[in-house]
C-alpha positions in Angstrom: 18.6 12.8 33.8 14.8 13.3 33.5 12.7 14.1 30.3 9.3 15.5 30.7 6.4 14.8 28.2 6.6 18.2 26.6 10.2 17.5 25.7 9.6 14.0 24.7 6.6 15.1 22.3 8.8 17.9 20.9 11.7 15.3 20.2 9.3 12.9 18.6 7.9 15.4 16.3 11.4 16.5 15.3 12.4 13.0 14.5 9.3 12.5 12.5 9.7 15.7 10.4 13.3 14.7 9.7 12.7 10.9 8.8 12.1 11.6 5.0 15.6 13.3 4.6 17.1 10.5 6.7 15.8 8.0 4.1 16.9 9.8 1.3 20.4 10.3 2.9 20.9 6.7 3.7 20.3 5.2 0.3 16.6 5.2 -0.5 16.0 7.1 -3.7 13.1 9.6 -3.6 12.5 9.2 -7.2 11.5 5.6 -8.7 11.0 5.3 -12.4 8.5 2.9 -14.0 6.7 2.1 -17.4 3.1 1.7 -17.9 1.9 -0.4 -20.9 -1.6 0.6 -22.2 -4.2 -0.5 -24.9 -5.0 1.4 -28.1 -7.1 -1.3 -29.4 -9.9 -2.5 -27.0 -9.7 -6.1 -25.6 -12.4 -8.0 -23.6 -14.7 -5.0 -23.3 -11.8 -2.6 -22.1 -10.9 0.8 -23.5 -8.6 1.8 -26.2 -7.4 5.2 -25.1 -3.6 4.5 -24.5 -0.9 5.3 -27.1 1.9 3.0 -26.0 4.4 2.8 -23.2 4.3 5.6 -20.6 7.2 6.8 -18.2 6.1 7.3 -14.8 8.0 8.6 -11.8 7.0 7.7 -8.0 8.0 9.8 -5.1 9.2 7.0 -2.7 8.3 9.0 0.2 4.8 10.1 -0.5 3.8 7.3 -3.2 2.7 10.1 -5.8 3.0 9.1 -9.3 3.7 11.6 -11.9 3.6 10.9 -15.8 6.6 12.2 -17.5 5.3 11.4 -20.9 5.0 8.8 -23.7 8.3 6.6 -23.7 7.4 4.6 -26.9 4.5 4.3 -29.3 3.2 0.9 -29.4 0.3 -1.3 -30.3 -1.4 -2.8 -27.2 1.5 -3.0 -25.0 -0.6 -5.0 -22.7 2.4 -6.7 -20.7 6.1 -5.6 -20.0 9.0 -7.3 -18.5 12.5 -6.2 -17.6 15.7 -8.1 -18.2 17.3 -9.2 -14.8 19.9 -6.6 -15.4 17.2 -3.9 -15.6 19.1 -2.8 -19.0 16.4 -3.8 -21.4 12.5 -3.8 -21.5 10.5 -6.1 -23.5 6.7 -5.6 -24.5 4.0 -8.1 -25.8 2.1 -6.3 -28.3 -1.3 -8.0 -28.0 -2.4 -7.9 -31.6 -2.9 -10.2 -34.5 -0.6 -9.5 -37.5 0.6 -11.2 -40.6 -2.9 -12.5 -41.5 -4.1 -13.0 -38.0 -1.5 -15.5 -37.2 1.0 -13.5 -35.0 1.3 -10.9 -32.5 4.8 -9.2 -31.8 7.4 -8.7 -29.1 9.3 -5.5 -29.0 12.8 -5.0 -27.2 14.1 -1.8 -26.0 17.1 -0.4 -24.2 16.1 1.2 -21.0 17.9 4.2 -19.5 18.0 3.8 -15.8 18.6 7.7 -15.2 16.4 9.2 -17.7 13.8 6.4 -18.4 14.3 7.0 -22.3 13.6 4.0 -24.2 15.4 3.0 -27.5 13.7 0.5 -29.9 16.1 -2.4 -30.5 13.8 -4.4 -32.8 10.4 -6.1 -33.1 9.9 -9.8 -33.8 7.1 -12.3 -34.2 5.7 -13.7 -30.8 5.1 -16.9 -32.8 1.4 -16.8 -32.2 -1.5 -14.2 -32.2 -2.5 -12.0 -29.2 0.6 -12.5 -26.8 -0.6 -11.7 -23.4 2.3 -12.6 -21.2 6.2 -12.8 -21.3 9.0 -13.2 -19.1 12.7 -13.9 -19.1 14.9 -16.9 -17.8 17.2 -16.0 -14.9 20.0 -15.5 -17.2 18.3 -13.1 -19.5 19.1 -15.0 -22.6 15.7 -16.3 -23.4 12.3 -14.7 -23.6 9.2 -16.8 -22.8 6.0 -15.8 -24.3 2.4 -16.8 -23.9 0.2 -16.1 -26.9 -3.4 -16.1 -25.6 -5.3 -15.9 -28.9 -3.0 -18.2 -30.9 -2.8 -20.8 -27.9 0.9 -21.1 -28.4 3.9 -20.9 -25.8 7.3 -19.8 -27.5 10.9 -19.3 -26.5 12.9 -16.6 -28.2 16.6 -15.9 -28.1 17.9 -12.8 -26.6 20.9 -11.1 -28.5 24.1 -10.0 -26.4 22.7 -6.4 -27.3 19.3 -7.0 -25.7 17.6 -7.3 -29.1 15.5 -10.5 -30.0 16.7 -13.1 -32.3 15.2 -16.3 -33.6 12.4 -18.4 -31.8 14.3 -21.6 -30.4 11.0 -23.3 -29.4 7.3 -23.0 -30.3 4.6 -25.4 -29.0 0.7 -25.5 -29.7 -1.6 -27.3 -27.4 -4.8 -28.7 -29.0 -8.3 -29.8 -27.9 -9.5 -30.6 -24.4 -11.1 -27.4 -23.9 -13.5 -27.0 -20.9 -16.9 -25.9 -20.6 -17.8 -22.1 -20.7 -19.1 -21.8 -17.1 -16.7 -22.3 -14.2 -17.1 -25.3 -11.7 -16.4 -23.1 -8.7 -17.7 -19.7 -9.4 -19.7 -17.6 -7.0 -23.4 -18.0 -6.8 -25.1 -16.2 -10.0 -22.0 -15.8 -11.8 -21.9 -15.2 -15.6 -18.2 -15.0 -15.7 -17.4 -16.8 -19.2 -14.3 -16.4 -21.6 -11.9 -18.4 -23.4 -13.2 -21.9 -23.5 -13.5 -22.2 -27.2 -10.0 -23.1 -27.8 -6.5 -23.4 -25.9 -5.4 -20.2 -24.5 -1.9 -20.0 -23.2 -2.1 -17.2 -20.7 1.2 -16.8 -18.5 4.7 -18.4 -18.9 7.6 -18.3 -16.4 10.6 -20.3 -15.3 10.6 -21.6 -11.7 13.1 -20.0 -9.2 15.6 -22.7 -10.1 15.5 -21.8 -13.9 15.1 -25.7 -14.4 11.4 -25.7 -15.3 9.0 -23.4 -17.4 5.5 -23.5 -16.5 2.5 -22.0 -18.4 -1.2 -21.9 -17.9 -3.8 -22.5 -20.5 -7.0 -20.9 -19.6 -9.1 -22.6 -22.3 -7.6 -26.2 -21.3 -8.1 -25.4 -17.5 -4.3 -26.7 -17.0 -1.0 -25.6 -15.8 1.8 -27.2 -18.0 5.2 -28.2 -16.7 8.3 -28.2 -18.9 11.8 -29.0 -18.4 13.9 -26.2 -19.5 17.5 -27.0 -21.0 19.0 -23.3 -20.4 19.7 -23.5 -24.2 16.1 -22.4 -25.5 14.5 -25.7 -25.6 11.5 -27.0 -23.5 10.5 -30.6 -22.9 7.1 -31.2 -21.9 6.8 -33.1 -18.6 3.4 -33.1 -16.9 0.3 -30.9 -16.4 -2.2 -30.3 -13.4 -5.7 -29.9 -14.3 -8.1 -27.2 -12.5 -11.7 -27.6 -12.1 -13.4 -27.4 -15.4 -14.2 -23.9 -16.8 -12.5 -22.4 -13.9 -9.8 -20.8 -16.2 -6.3 -20.6 -14.7 -4.6 -17.3 -15.5 -1.6 -15.9 -13.5 0.5 -17.6 -10.9 3.4 -16.9 -8.8 6.2 -18.9 -7.0 7.2 -18.2 -3.6 10.9 -17.7 -3.3 11.5 -21.0 -1.6 10.7 -22.6 -5.0 8.3 -25.0 -3.4 5.0 -22.9 -3.0 3.1 -21.7 -6.1 -0.3 -19.8 -6.1 -2.5 -19.9 -9.0 -5.5 -17.6 -9.9 -8.6 -19.0 -11.9 -10.0 -16.2 -13.9 -13.7 -17.3 -14.0 -14.0 -19.1 -10.8 -12.4 -16.2 -8.7 -10.2 -18.5 -6.8 -6.8 -18.8 -5.7 -5.1 -22.4 -5.6 -2.0 -23.2 -3.3 0.2 -25.9 -4.8 3.3 -27.6 -3.5 5.9 -27.7 -6.2 8.4 -30.6 -6.2 11.9 -28.7 -7.2 13.2 -32.3 -7.9 10.6 -33.4 -10.6 8.4 -30.5 -11.3 5.4 -32.1 -10.0 2.4 -29.8 -8.8 0.0 -30.9 -6.1 -2.9 -28.8 -4.9 -3.1 -28.2 -1.2 -5.8 -25.5 -0.9 -8.5 -23.5 -2.8 -10.1 -20.3 -1.7 -12.3 -17.6 -3.2 -10.8 -14.2 -3.9 -14.1 -12.4 -3.1 -15.7 -11.8 0.1 -17.8 -14.2 1.9 -21.2 -14.1 0.7 -20.6 -12.6 -2.6 -22.9 -13.5 -5.4 -22.4 -12.3 -9.0 -19.8 -12.0 -11.8 -16.1 -11.1 -11.3 -12.8 -12.0 -12.9 -9.5 -12.3 -11.1 -6.6 -10.6 -13.1 -3.1 -10.4 -11.2 -1.6 -12.1 -8.2 1.7 -10.7 -6.3 3.4 -11.5 -3.1 4.8 -8.8 -0.8 8.7 -8.4 -0.7 8.7 -10.1 2.7 6.2 -12.9 1.3 4.0 -12.7 4.3 0.9 -11.5 2.1 -0.5 -12.3 -1.0 -2.7 -9.8 -3.3 -5.2 -10.5 -6.0 -7.0 -8.1 -8.0 -10.6 -8.6 -9.0 -12.2 -7.1 -12.1 -15.9 -6.0 -11.7 -15.7 -6.4 -8.0 -12.9 -3.8 -8.6 -11.0 -4.8 -5.3 -7.6 -6.1 -4.2 -8.0 -9.3 -1.9 -5.4 -9.6 0.9 -4.2 -13.0 2.1 -1.9 -14.0 4.9 0.6 -16.5 3.8 1.2 -19.2 6.9 4.3 -21.0 7.8 3.5 -23.9 5.7 2.3 -21.9 2.7 -1.3 -22.1 3.3 -3.5 -18.9 3.0 -6.0 -17.2 5.1 -8.3 -14.4 3.7 -7.8 -11.2 5.4 -10.1 -8.7 3.7 -10.2 -6.6 0.8 -9.6 -2.9 -0.5 -11.4 -1.2 -3.4 -9.1 -0.4 -6.2 -10.9 3.1 -6.3 -11.4 2.5 -10.3 -13.0 0.3 -12.9 -11.4 -3.1 -13.9 -8.1 -3.5 -12.0 -6.1 -5.3 -14.7 -2.9 -5.3 -13.0 -1.4 -4.5 -9.6 2.2 -3.9 -8.6 4.1 -3.2 -5.5 6.7 -0.7 -5.7 10.4 -1.5 -4.7 10.7 -1.2 -0.9 7.1 -2.7 -0.4 5.7 0.4 1.0 3.2 1.3 -2.0 1.0 -0.7 -4.5 -0.3 0.5 -7.7 -3.5 -0.5 -9.4 -4.0 -0.1 -13.1 -7.8 0.5 -13.5 -8.1 -0.1 -17.3 -11.8 1.1 -17.8 -11.5 4.2 -15.7 -8.0 5.3 -17.4 -6.2 5.8 -14.2 -3.7 4.5 -11.8 -4.6 4.4 -8.1 -1.9 4.5 -5.3 -1.9 2.7 -2.0 0.1 2.5 1.1 0.6 -0.8 2.5 0.5 -1.4 6.4 3.6 -3.5 7.0 1.9 -5.2 10.0 -1.5 -6.2 8.7 -0.7 -6.1 5.0 -3.8 -4.0 4.1 -3.6 -1.4 1.4 -5.0 2.1 2.2 -5.8 4.4 -0.6 -3.6 7.5 -0.6 -6.1 9.9 -2.4 -3.7 10.0 -5.4 -5.0 9.2 -9.0 -2.8 9.4 -12.2 -4.4 9.5 -15.4 -3.4 7.1 -18.1 -5.4 5.9 -21.1 -6.3 2.3 -20.5 -3.5 1.1 -18.5 -2.6 -2.6 -18.8 0.3 -3.2 -16.5 3.1 -1.3 -14.7 6.7 -2.2 -14.0 9.3 -0.6 -11.8 13.0 -0.6 -12.7 14.4 -3.6 -10.8 
């Protein structure tokens, strides 16, 4: 049988036209729900135009985002995290309450079909200005990083998803670094947080045996043993260059590679993590900014692609997403950057399926959507903006 070029072209076009329907018919949902946390009180020079937690819907075929409404009113819901089951959503309310001593954490039941949120309860975060939270692998404990108060806390999760009592609280003191980063780009005036200890992020490692948190003010990443029953035991810490300001970090799924951002230096450090002892060893440091960059910028978020072949970092003020390839031994290679098409990308997130990326441009009150090239890892802007007041983060149902 012979096929001429005209028939081949016609058949190719027919297949391409039918592909979206094929994807939908074979298990890939066309609609994906997500929540966007926002600021209603300005923090670090950002806006205050949000009203709480917004429900958005992504068309998984086109990447288009639609705001469905306000799912919950909340004060500075700057960080959101799902329980491992996806049944519950937790929000860090980055405020100082109770005489300026504590912020709060809210627990919600999340309806996977409608996106409706039901408030379960609100408890103290055990410190002022909670900036990050996460759950252990069992969903029984919530870890909170209180930036303004400088404390790390563990809070029990009730069987109904609500929050119970704090099972552990720790405050580091002293040993703050200089206000200027040792490793920043030429001409940088990036200074923040080296007045006191500032716990910035806290997560369990993939084995759920250790809990790590960064302290921006002390230029340290702390490693703690986790007993699975709500208690942490400090083990060790690794120091970053003075003034560089460790912010967020992420584990590779192999549990042996960790990538950490330094907010003021605009660097990413690749560490080897020993799952037997919890020890961290720095192997590589790279700038998150293009070669030759001079001036001020602050890193914000760091994420790995689902296949973990690429690493992405958002740069505020430079307003870009830096792209790195991940080598066979975990080392990084800078590949390039893409504009976030907005101002101050506080958070980036890759949608389920790995095809689209969203950037929360805090100061321009918008989400921007990008398609990720699976071969090169580079994001390309889809020309689609979604208006949300002072967006801080976006999370998709797991």
